[in-house]
C-alpha positions as a Markdown table, in Angstrom:
| # | Residue | x | y | z |
|---|---|---|---|---|
| 1 | Unk | 13.6 | 112.2 | 28.0 |
| 2 | Unk | 14.1 | 108.9 | 26.0 |
| 3 | Unk | 17.6 | 108.7 | 25.0 |
| 4 | Unk | 18.7 | 105.9 | 22.1 |
| 5 | Unk | 22.3 | 104.9 | 22.7 |
| 6 | Unk | 23.8 | 103.3 | 19.6 |
| 7 | Unk | 27.0 | 101.8 | 19.0 |
| 8 | Unk | 27.7 | 101.0 | 15.3 |
| 9 | Unk | 30.5 | 98.2 | 14.3 |
| 10 | Unk | 31.7 | 97.6 | 10.9 |
| 11 | Unk | 29.0 | 94.3 | 11.0 |
| 12 | Unk | 27.1 | 95.2 | 14.1 |
| 13 | Unk | 24.8 | 97.6 | 15.8 |
| 14 | Unk | 24.2 | 97.5 | 19.8 |
| 15 | Unk | 21.5 | 99.5 | 21.1 |
| 16 | Unk | 19.7 | 100.5 | 24.3 |
| 17 | Unk | 16.9 | 102.8 | 25.1 |
| 18 | Unk | 17.3 | 104.5 | 28.4 |
| 19 | Unk | 14.8 | 106.9 | 30.2 |
| 20 | Unk | 16.8 | 110.0 | 31.4 |
| 21 | Unk | 17.9 | 111.5 | 33.8 |
| 22 | Unk | 17.0 | 108.5 | 35.8 |
| 23 | Unk | 19.2 | 106.1 | 33.5 |
| 24 | Unk | 16.2 | 103.2 | 33.6 |
| 25 | Unk | 17.0 | 101.0 | 30.8 |
| 26 | Unk | 13.6 | 100.7 | 28.8 |
| 27 | Unk | 14.9 | 98.1 | 26.0 |
| 28 | Unk | 17.9 | 96.9 | 24.2 |
| 29 | Unk | 19.2 | 94.6 | 21.7 |
| 30 | Unk | 21.6 | 94.2 | 18.8 |
| 31 | Unk | 22.0 | 93.9 | 15.0 |
| 32 | Unk | 24.4 | 91.2 | 14.1 |
| 33 | Unk | 26.2 | 90.0 | 10.8 |
| 34 | Unk | 25.3 | 93.2 | 9.0 |
| 35 | Unk | 26.1 | 93.1 | 5.2 |
| 36 | Unk | 26.6 | 89.1 | 5.4 |
| 37 | Unk | 23.7 | 88.1 | 3.2 |
| 38 | Unk | 20.9 | 86.0 | 4.5 |
| 39 | Unk | 22.9 | 85.6 | 8.0 |
| 40 | Unk | 21.6 | 89.1 | 9.4 |
| 41 | Unk | 20.0 | 89.2 | 12.8 |
| 42 | Unk | 18.2 | 91.9 | 14.7 |
| 43 | Unk | 16.9 | 91.4 | 18.3 |
| 44 | Unk | 14.7 | 93.6 | 20.5 |
| 45 | Unk | 12.8 | 92.8 | 23.7 |
| 46 | Unk | 10.2 | 89.7 | 23.0 |
| 47 | Unk | 11.4 | 89.0 | 19.3 |
| 48 | Unk | 14.0 | 89.0 | 16.7 |
| 49 | Unk | 14.3 | 89.2 | 12.8 |
| 50 | Unk | 16.5 | 87.0 | 10.8 |
| 51 | Unk | 17.4 | 87.7 | 7.2 |
| 52 | Unk | 19.3 | 90.2 | 5.2 |
| 53 | Unk | 20.7 | 93.2 | 6.8 |
| 54 | Unk | 22.7 | 94.9 | 4.2 |
| 55 | Unk | 23.5 | 97.9 | 6.1 |
| 56 | Unk | 23.1 | 99.9 | 9.6 |
| 57 | Unk | 20.0 | 101.8 | 7.8 |
| 58 | Unk | 18.2 | 98.5 | 7.4 |
| 59 | Unk | 18.8 | 97.7 | 11.0 |
| 60 | Unk | 17.3 | 101.0 | 12.4 |
| 61 | Unk | 14.5 | 100.6 | 9.9 |
| 62 | Unk | 13.9 | 97.4 | 11.9 |
| 63 | Unk | 14.2 | 99.1 | 15.3 |
| 64 | Unk | 12.1 | 101.9 | 14.1 |
| 65 | Unk | 9.6 | 99.4 | 13.3 |
| 66 | Unk | 9.8 | 97.9 | 16.7 |
| 67 | Unk | 9.2 | 101.2 | 18.6 |
| 68 | Unk | 6.2 | 102.0 | 16.2 |
| 69 | Unk | 4.4 | 99.0 | 17.4 |
| 70 | Unk | 5.0 | 100.1 | 21.2 |
| 71 | Unk | 3.7 | 103.5 | 21.5 |
| 72 | Unk | 5.1 | 103.7 | 25.0 |
| 73 | Unk | 8.4 | 104.3 | 23.4 |
| 74 | Unk | 9.3 | 107.6 | 22.0 |
| 75 | Unk | 12.9 | 108.2 | 20.8 |
| 76 | Unk | 13.7 | 112.0 | 21.5 |
| 77 | Unk | 17.5 | 112.0 | 21.1 |
| 78 | Unk | 20.2 | 109.7 | 20.1 |
| 79 | Unk | 23.5 | 109.3 | 21.6 |
| 80 | Unk | 26.2 | 107.8 | 19.4 |
| 81 | Unk | 29.6 | 106.0 | 20.6 |
| 82 | Unk | 32.2 | 107.3 | 18.2 |
| 83 | Unk | 35.9 | 105.7 | 18.8 |
| 84 | Unk | 37.9 | 108.4 | 18.0 |
| 85 | Unk | 37.6 | 112.3 | 18.3 |
| 86 | Unk | 41.4 | 113.5 | 17.7 |
| 87 | Unk | 42.6 | 116.4 | 19.3 |
| 88 | Unk | 39.4 | 118.7 | 18.1 |
| 89 | Unk | 36.5 | 116.7 | 19.5 |
| 90 | Unk | 37.3 | 116.4 | 22.9 |
| 91 | Unk | 33.9 | 116.6 | 24.6 |
| 92 | Unk | 30.1 | 115.4 | 23.4 |
| 93 | Unk | 28.8 | 117.5 | 20.4 |
| 94 | Unk | 25.7 | 117.8 | 18.6 |
| 95 | Unk | 26.2 | 116.2 | 15.2 |
| 96 | Unk | 26.3 | 118.6 | 12.1 |
| 97 | Unk | 28.2 | 118.4 | 8.8 |
| 98 | Unk | 31.3 | 119.8 | 10.5 |
| 99 | Unk | 31.3 | 117.2 | 12.8 |
| 100 | Unk | 30.9 | 114.6 | 10.4 |
| 101 | Unk | 33.6 | 115.7 | 8.6 |
| 102 | Unk | 35.8 | 115.6 | 11.4 |
| 103 | Unk | 35.2 | 112.4 | 12.0 |
| 104 | Unk | 35.8 | 111.2 | 8.5 |
| 105 | Unk | 39.3 | 112.8 | 8.9 |
| 106 | Unk | 40.2 | 110.4 | 11.5 |
| 107 | Unk | 39.7 | 107.3 | 9.4 |
| 108 | Unk | 43.2 | 106.6 | 9.3 |
| 109 | Unk | 43.5 | 106.5 | 13.2 |
| 110 | Unk | 40.7 | 104.6 | 13.5 |
| 111 | Unk | 40.0 | 102.3 | 10.4 |
| 112 | Unk | 38.3 | 99.5 | 12.3 |
| 113 | Unk | 35.8 | 101.8 | 14.1 |
| 114 | Unk | 35.3 | 105.2 | 13.0 |
| 115 | Unk | 33.8 | 104.6 | 9.3 |
| 116 | Unk | 31.5 | 102.2 | 11.3 |
| 117 | Unk | 30.5 | 104.9 | 13.6 |
| 118 | Unk | 29.7 | 107.5 | 11.0 |
| 119 | Unk | 27.7 | 104.7 | 9.1 |
| 120 | Unk | 25.4 | 104.5 | 12.2 |
| 121 | Unk | 25.2 | 108.3 | 12.6 |
| 122 | Unk | 24.5 | 108.9 | 9.2 |
| 123 | Unk | 21.8 | 106.1 | 8.8 |
| 124 | Unk | 20.2 | 107.2 | 12.3 |
| 125 | Unk | 19.9 | 110.7 | 10.7 |
| 126 | Unk | 17.7 | 109.3 | 8.1 |
| 127 | Unk | 15.6 | 106.8 | 10.2 |
| 128 | Unk | 15.0 | 109.0 | 13.1 |
| 129 | Unk | 14.9 | 112.6 | 11.4 |
| 130 | Unk | 14.1 | 115.9 | 13.6 |
| 131 | Unk | 15.5 | 114.8 | 16.7 |
| 132 | Unk | 19.2 | 115.6 | 18.2 |
| 133 | Unk | 22.1 | 113.3 | 17.4 |
| 134 | Unk | 25.0 | 113.5 | 20.0 |
| 135 | Unk | 28.5 | 111.9 | 19.3 |
| 136 | Unk | 30.3 | 110.9 | 22.5 |
| 137 | Unk | 34.0 | 109.9 | 22.3 |
| 138 | Unk | 35.9 | 107.3 | 23.6 |
| 139 | Unk | 39.1 | 109.2 | 23.4 |
| 140 | Unk | 37.8 | 112.8 | 25.2 |
| 141 | Unk | 38.2 | 111.6 | 28.8 |
| 142 | Unk | 41.8 | 111.2 | 28.3 |
| 143 | Unk | 42.3 | 114.8 | 27.0 |
| 144 | Unk | 43.5 | 115.8 | 30.6 |
| 145 | Unk | 46.3 | 113.6 | 30.3 |
| 146 | Unk | 49.5 | 116.3 | 30.6 |
| 147 | Unk | 52.2 | 116.2 | 27.7 |
| 148 | Unk | 54.6 | 114.4 | 29.6 |
| 149 | Unk | 52.5 | 111.3 | 29.6 |
| 150 | Unk | 50.9 | 111.8 | 26.1 |
| 151 | Unk | 54.0 | 112.5 | 23.9 |
| 152 | Unk | 56.2 | 110.2 | 22.6 |
| 153 | Unk | 60.3 | 110.6 | 22.5 |
| 154 | Unk | 60.3 | 111.2 | 18.9 |
| 155 | Unk | 61.0 | 114.2 | 16.7 |
| 156 | Unk | 58.6 | 116.8 | 17.2 |
| 157 | Unk | 57.5 | 116.9 | 13.6 |
| 158 | Unk | 55.6 | 113.7 | 14.2 |
| 159 | Unk | 53.7 | 115.0 | 17.2 |
| 160 | Unk | 52.8 | 118.3 | 15.3 |
| 161 | Unk | 51.2 | 116.0 | 12.6 |
| 162 | Unk | 49.3 | 114.2 | 15.4 |
| 163 | Unk | 51.4 | 111.2 | 16.5 |
| 164 | Unk | 50.7 | 111.2 | 20.2 |
| 165 | Unk | 48.9 | 109.2 | 22.8 |
| 166 | Unk | 45.2 | 109.5 | 22.5 |
| 167 | Unk | 43.8 | 106.7 | 24.8 |
| 168 | Unk | 40.4 | 104.6 | 24.4 |
| 169 | Unk | 37.6 | 103.3 | 26.7 |
| 170 | Unk | 37.4 | 106.6 | 28.0 |
| 171 | Unk | 33.5 | 106.7 | 28.2 |
| 172 | Unk | 33.6 | 103.7 | 30.7 |
| 173 | Unk | 36.5 | 104.9 | 32.6 |
| 174 | Unk | 34.8 | 108.1 | 32.7 |
| 175 | Unk | 31.8 | 106.1 | 34.0 |
| 176 | Unk | 33.8 | 104.8 | 36.5 |
| 177 | Unk | 35.2 | 108.1 | 37.7 |
| 178 | Unk | 31.5 | 109.2 | 38.1 |
| 179 | Unk | 30.5 | 106.0 | 40.0 |
| 180 | Unk | 33.3 | 106.2 | 42.2 |
| 181 | Unk | 32.7 | 110.0 | 43.0 |
| 182 | Unk | 29.1 | 108.7 | 44.1 |
| 183 | Unk | 29.9 | 105.8 | 45.8 |
| 184 | Unk | 33.4 | 106.5 | 47.4 |
| 185 | Unk | 33.8 | 110.3 | 47.1 |
| 186 | Unk | 36.7 | 110.4 | 49.4 |
| 187 | Unk | 38.6 | 108.4 | 46.8 |
| 188 | Unk | 40.8 | 110.8 | 45.0 |
| 189 | Unk | 43.4 | 108.5 | 43.5 |
| 190 | Unk | 41.9 | 105.7 | 41.5 |
| 191 | Unk | 43.1 | 103.0 | 39.2 |
| 192 | Unk | 40.3 | 102.0 | 36.8 |
| 193 | Unk | 41.0 | 98.5 | 35.1 |
| 194 | Unk | 38.9 | 97.8 | 31.8 |
| 195 | Unk | 39.3 | 94.4 | 31.2 |
| 196 | Unk | 37.7 | 92.4 | 28.3 |
| 197 | Unk | 38.4 | 91.4 | 24.7 |
| 198 | Unk | 39.9 | 95.0 | 24.7 |
| 199 | Unk | 41.6 | 95.8 | 27.8 |
| 200 | Unk | 43.1 | 99.0 | 29.5 |
| 201 | Unk | 44.4 | 100.7 | 32.9 |
| 202 | Unk | 43.6 | 104.7 | 33.5 |
| 203 | Unk | 45.0 | 106.7 | 36.5 |
| 204 | Unk | 42.4 | 108.9 | 37.5 |
| 205 | Unk | 43.2 | 111.9 | 39.9 |
| 206 | Unk | 39.8 | 113.9 | 41.3 |
| 207 | Unk | 37.9 | 112.5 | 38.5 |
| 208 | Unk | 40.2 | 113.4 | 35.7 |
| 209 | Unk | 42.4 | 111.0 | 33.4 |
| 210 | Unk | 46.2 | 111.6 | 34.2 |
| 211 | Unk | 47.7 | 108.3 | 32.4 |
| 212 | Unk | 46.3 | 105.8 | 30.3 |
| 213 | Unk | 47.8 | 102.1 | 28.8 |
| 214 | Unk | 46.3 | 102.6 | 25.5 |
| 215 | Unk | 48.3 | 104.9 | 23.0 |
| 216 | Unk | 48.1 | 106.2 | 19.3 |
| 217 | Unk | 46.1 | 103.2 | 18.9 |
| 218 | Unk | 44.6 | 100.4 | 20.9 |
| 219 | Unk | 47.6 | 97.8 | 20.8 |
| 220 | Unk | 49.7 | 98.8 | 23.7 |
| 221 | Unk | 49.2 | 98.2 | 27.4 |
| 222 | Unk | 47.4 | 95.3 | 29.1 |
| 223 | Unk | 47.2 | 91.9 | 27.3 |
| 224 | Unk | 44.0 | 91.7 | 25.5 |
| 225 | Unk | 41.9 | 89.0 | 23.8 |
| 226 | Unk | 43.7 | 89.2 | 20.6 |
| 227 | Unk | 46.0 | 92.0 | 20.9 |
| 228 | Unk | 49.4 | 91.4 | 22.7 |
| 229 | Unk | 49.7 | 95.0 | 24.7 |
| 230 | Unk | 53.0 | 96.2 | 25.3 |
| 231 | Unk | 55.8 | 94.8 | 23.1 |
| 232 | Unk | 58.9 | 95.9 | 21.9 |
| 233 | Unk | 58.9 | 97.6 | 18.6 |
| 234 | Unk | 62.0 | 96.1 | 17.4 |
| 235 | Unk | 59.9 | 92.9 | 17.1 |
| 236 | Unk | 57.8 | 94.6 | 14.3 |
| 237 | Unk | 61.2 | 95.5 | 12.7 |
| 238 | Unk | 62.4 | 92.1 | 12.8 |
| 239 | Unk | 59.5 | 90.7 | 11.3 |
| 240 | Unk | 59.6 | 93.0 | 8.6 |
| 241 | Unk | 63.3 | 92.8 | 7.9 |
| 242 | Unk | 63.8 | 89.0 | 8.3 |
| 243 | Unk | 60.6 | 87.4 | 8.0 |
| 244 | Unk | 59.3 | 89.5 | 4.9 |
| 245 | Unk | 56.0 | 90.7 | 6.4 |
| 246 | Unk | 54.3 | 93.5 | 5.1 |
| 247 | Unk | 52.5 | 96.2 | 7.1 |
| 248 | Unk | 49.0 | 94.5 | 6.6 |
| 249 | Unk | 50.1 | 90.8 | 7.5 |
| 250 | Unk | 52.0 | 92.7 | 10.7 |
| 251 | Unk | 48.9 | 94.5 | 11.4 |
| 252 | Unk | 46.7 | 91.4 | 11.3 |
| 253 | Unk | 49.2 | 89.3 | 13.6 |
| 254 | Unk | 49.1 | 92.3 | 16.1 |
| 255 | Unk | 45.5 | 92.9 | 16.2 |
| 256 | Unk | 43.9 | 89.4 | 15.3 |
| 257 | Unk | 46.4 | 86.8 | 16.2 |
| 258 | Unk | 47.8 | 87.9 | 19.3 |
| 259 | Unk | 47.0 | 88.2 | 23.2 |
| 260 | Unk | 45.1 | 85.3 | 24.8 |
| 261 | Unk | 44.6 | 83.9 | 21.2 |
| 262 | Unk | 47.9 | 84.0 | 20.3 |
| 263 | Unk | 49.2 | 82.2 | 23.9 |
| 264 | Unk | 45.9 | 79.6 | 23.9 |
| 265 | Unk | 44.2 | 79.5 | 20.4 |
| 266 | Unk | 41.3 | 81.4 | 21.8 |
| 267 | Unk | 40.4 | 84.7 | 23.2 |
| 268 | Unk | 37.5 | 83.5 | 25.4 |
| 269 | Unk | 38.7 | 83.9 | 29.0 |
| 270 | Unk | 35.8 | 81.8 | 30.3 |
| 271 | Unk | 37.3 | 78.9 | 28.2 |
| 272 | Unk | 41.1 | 79.8 | 29.4 |
| 273 | Unk | 40.0 | 79.8 | 32.8 |
| 274 | Unk | 38.3 | 76.4 | 32.6 |
| 275 | Unk | 41.6 | 74.9 | 31.0 |
| 276 | Unk | 43.6 | 76.8 | 33.8 |
| 277 | Unk | 41.6 | 74.9 | 36.5 |
| 278 | Unk | 42.2 | 71.4 | 34.5 |
| 279 | Unk | 45.9 | 72.3 | 34.4 |
| 280 | Unk | 46.4 | 73.3 | 31.0 |
| 281 | Unk | 49.9 | 74.6 | 30.8 |
| 282 | Unk | 49.4 | 77.4 | 28.0 |
| 283 | Unk | 46.4 | 78.4 | 29.9 |
| 284 | Unk | 48.1 | 78.7 | 33.3 |
| 285 | Unk | 50.9 | 81.0 | 31.5 |
| 286 | Unk | 48.3 | 82.8 | 29.7 |
| 287 | Unk | 46.2 | 84.0 | 32.8 |
| 288 | Unk | 49.4 | 84.5 | 34.6 |
| 289 | Unk | 50.9 | 86.9 | 32.0 |
| 290 | Unk | 47.5 | 88.6 | 31.8 |
| 291 | Unk | 47.5 | 89.3 | 35.5 |
| 292 | Unk | 51.0 | 89.8 | 35.7 |
| 293 | Unk | 50.6 | 92.8 | 33.4 |
| 294 | Unk | 47.9 | 94.2 | 35.3 |
| 295 | Unk | 49.9 | 94.1 | 38.4 |
| 296 | Unk | 52.7 | 95.9 | 36.7 |
| 297 | Unk | 50.3 | 98.8 | 35.7 |
| 298 | Unk | 48.9 | 98.8 | 39.3 |
| 299 | Unk | 52.3 | 99.6 | 40.5 |
| 300 | Unk | 53.4 | 102.1 | 37.7 |
| 301 | Unk | 50.1 | 104.0 | 38.2 |
| 302 | Unk | 50.4 | 104.1 | 42.3 |
| 303 | Unk | 53.9 | 105.8 | 41.3 |
| 304 | Unk | 52.1 | 108.2 | 38.8 |
| 305 | Unk | 49.1 | 109.3 | 41.5 |
| 306 | Unk | 51.7 | 109.0 | 44.7 |
| 307 | Unk | 49.6 | 106.4 | 46.1 |
| 308 | Unk | 46.0 | 104.8 | 45.4 |
| 309 | Unk | 42.9 | 105.2 | 47.1 |
| 310 | Unk | 40.9 | 102.7 | 45.1 |
| 311 | Unk | 41.2 | 100.1 | 42.5 |
| 312 | Unk | 38.2 | 99.3 | 40.2 |
| 313 | Unk | 37.9 | 96.0 | 38.1 |
| 314 | Unk | 35.2 | 96.5 | 35.3 |
| 315 | Unk | 34.6 | 95.1 | 31.8 |
| 316 | Unk | 33.4 | 91.5 | 31.0 |
| 317 | Unk | 36.4 | 90.0 | 32.4 |
| 318 | Unk | 36.9 | 92.6 | 35.3 |
| 319 | Unk | 33.4 | 92.1 | 36.5 |
| 320 | Unk | 33.1 | 88.1 | 35.9 |
| 321 | Unk | 36.8 | 86.7 | 36.6 |
| 322 | Unk | 37.5 | 86.3 | 40.4 |
| 323 | Unk | 40.6 | 84.3 | 39.5 |
| 324 | Unk | 42.1 | 87.3 | 37.4 |
| 325 | Unk | 41.2 | 89.9 | 40.3 |
| 326 | Unk | 42.8 | 87.6 | 42.8 |
| 327 | Unk | 46.1 | 87.2 | 40.9 |
| 328 | Unk | 46.1 | 90.8 | 39.7 |
| 329 | Unk | 46.0 | 91.8 | 43.6 |
| 330 | Unk | 48.6 | 89.3 | 45.0 |
| 331 | Unk | 51.7 | 90.6 | 46.2 |
| 332 | Unk | 50.5 | 94.0 | 46.2 |
| 333 | Unk | 50.3 | 94.4 | 50.0 |
| 334 | Unk | 53.0 | 96.9 | 50.0 |
| 335 | Unk | 50.6 | 99.4 | 48.4 |
| 336 | Unk | 47.9 | 98.8 | 51.1 |
| 337 | Unk | 46.0 | 96.6 | 48.8 |
| 338 | Unk | 44.5 | 93.5 | 50.6 |
| 339 | Unk | 41.8 | 91.3 | 48.7 |
| 340 | Unk | 39.4 | 89.4 | 50.5 |
| 341 | Unk | 39.3 | 86.1 | 49.0 |
| 342 | Unk | 35.6 | 84.9 | 50.0 |
| 343 | Unk | 34.1 | 88.3 | 49.0 |
| 344 | Unk | 35.7 | 88.2 | 45.6 |
| 345 | Unk | 34.4 | 84.6 | 44.8 |
| 346 | Unk | 31.2 | 85.6 | 45.9 |
| 347 | Unk | 30.6 | 88.7 | 44.5 |
| 348 | Unk | 27.8 | 89.3 | 42.0 |
| 349 | Unk | 27.3 | 92.7 | 40.3 |
| 350 | Unk | 28.7 | 95.8 | 41.6 |
| 351 | Unk | 30.5 | 95.8 | 45.2 |
| 352 | Unk | 33.5 | 95.9 | 47.2 |
| 353 | Unk | 36.2 | 93.0 | 47.6 |
| 354 | Unk | 38.6 | 94.4 | 49.8 |
| 355 | Unk | 39.6 | 92.8 | 53.0 |
| 356 | Unk | 38.6 | 95.1 | 56.3 |
| 357 | Unk | 42.4 | 95.7 | 57.1 |
| 358 | Unk | 43.2 | 97.1 | 53.4 |
| 359 | Unk | 44.1 | 100.6 | 53.0 |
| 360 | Unk | 42.8 | 100.4 | 49.2 |
| 361 | Unk | 39.2 | 100.3 | 48.6 |
| 362 | Unk | 39.0 | 97.4 | 45.7 |
| 363 | Unk | 35.6 | 97.6 | 44.0 |
| 364 | Unk | 34.0 | 95.7 | 40.9 |
| 365 | Unk | 31.7 | 98.2 | 39.0 |
| 366 | Unk | 29.9 | 96.9 | 35.8 |
| 367 | Unk | 30.7 | 98.7 | 32.5 |
| 368 | Unk | 28.2 | 101.7 | 31.8 |
| 369 | Unk | 29.1 | 102.9 | 28.6 |
| 370 | Unk | 25.4 | 103.7 | 27.4 |
| 371 | Unk | 24.3 | 105.0 | 30.6 |
| 372 | Unk | 27.3 | 107.4 | 30.2 |
| 373 | Unk | 26.5 | 108.0 | 26.6 |
| 374 | Unk | 22.9 | 108.6 | 27.6 |
| 375 | Unk | 24.0 | 110.9 | 30.4 |
| 376 | Unk | 26.1 | 113.1 | 28.0 |
| 377 | Unk | 23.5 | 113.2 | 25.6 |
| 378 | Unk | 21.1 | 114.4 | 28.1 |
| 379 | Unk | 23.1 | 117.2 | 29.5 |
| 380 | Unk | 24.1 | 118.5 | 26.2 |
| 381 | Unk | 20.8 | 118.6 | 24.6 |
| 382 | Unk | 19.3 | 120.2 | 27.6 |
| 383 | Unk | 22.0 | 122.9 | 27.3 |
| 384 | Unk | 20.8 | 123.6 | 23.9 |
| 385 | Unk | 16.6 | 123.5 | 24.4 |
């Protein structure tokens, strides 16, 4: 079965076509600068389009035309990444009007993502009619986090109104859990580190999420490209009381101007690492803070799990930054974590980077959201055929 995986952003649409159940990638590309006049761009294997892409429907029309030119490609189902499923959408679902209504009701919880995700869904329904459309949720993997972790110590009426930890990046953390079950089935206690422009840590016990660094929204936890991670909420109150910041300005600072960008002026870890090696003080501090925060979560989740069997690095930074991996694993020997520096520097793609005498397996696994979405879509469609 050929499954089209779609990840719709506010001005972008990433896509991959996979042959399931083998998981073979047949084609992939992206639409960029949707709704930005003449600046739009759509890519596919061997070609591209440049010009107006007013909405997601136009992007998918261009994609369908590409498929029509190549009869080998036959889209038989579509799997959509949806960031927020709330407390109701906690597993992949066939999309219908009720599902779309719930996704719409969660716009306030994920204003940057759910509206775009729904736009992608509705466009796909029009451009690819008659095929199963499946929604896969980033929050769903974290549904197993217990109340002692997902509740906040605030009045119960807020919890009853939906104020709680939801967690994100769940599709990739679930991919990590699945991949580790295949490659290291003896590893029951796993700390998964998704490091990229967005970053999060998840404690996984027997394949289930039991703790996660993000929360009600994607701001807390690890330091990210433009988000600060954990920050004292008193800072926000101080800004509003003493600097006169309104909610929208505070949100802009926390979502767009903080994290690595706030520390160095850029959120590109590759550029920051180059400046680090050249002795730039702000870059050195940023990298040290970034790795130090990761190390704090490793220690915390080792406590949650009562030990750790495996530490997994994933995401763009997790896969490609040997420096961040080395610093994050430094001085953690008390947990049995011992990195092999040479293996770490030389690794390309998936593989182990722990020393021979390490009690903890340290592994790098490239992100696999598309494969995980395709797998969940394939399984759900087959259940209903």
